[in-house]
Structures are given as structure tokens and as C-alpha cells.
C-alpha positions, 0 to 999 in steps of 0.5 A, spaced: 379 225 021 375 231 017 372 234 023 379 237 026 381 241 020 374 243 018 372 246 025 379 250 025 377 253 018 370 254 020 372 258 026 377 262 022 371 265 018 368 267 024 368 275 026 371 274 033 376 271 036 372 268 042 368 264 036 375 262 033 377 260 040 371 256 041 372 252 034 379 251 036 376 247 043 371 243 038 377 241 034 381 239 040 375 235 042 375 232 036 382 230 037 380 226 043 375 223 040 380 221 034 384 218 040 379 214 043 377 211 036 384 209 035 384 206 041 378 202 040 381 200 033 387 198 036 384 193 041 380 190 036 386 189 032 384 193 026 391 197 027 397 194 028 402 197 033 407 201 029 401 204 025 398 205 032 404 209 035 405 213 029 398 216 028 397 217 036 404 221 035 400 225 030 394 226 034 398 228 040 402 233 036 396 236 033 393 237 040 399 241 042 398 245 036 391 247 038 393 248 045 398 253 043 393 257 039 388 257 045 
């Protein structure tokens, strides 16, 4: 999903840490949205189980990194 790194980049260019943190939270919300979209795609058989697990692990890893920054 493009919105996650875009939110991080937009927040990084802000002048205050408070604003940057807000954009990190928005990026974390985008991770949740992506996870939901992945679940739906998997339920509709658009994503096979092996790919599903790999992508889900990547989303989880990214979410954990964002939580560390906040």
C-alpha cells in the first residue's frame, strides 16, 4: 500500500515532532486497513494461503516498527 510510506514521508517533513507522530499513527491506521483488505482478498480466494501469511507477517512487522517510533 502506497499510503503507509507516503504518510511517514509527509510527517517527516513537518516541523514538529507532534505532527510527525500524528502521521506515524495515520500510517499505523493504514496498516490496519491493509490487513483488513488482505483478509477480504484471502476470503474471496484472490490470495493463496502462502502469500497471505507472508504479506500478513510483513504488515505485522511494519506495524511493530511504527509502534516503536511512537
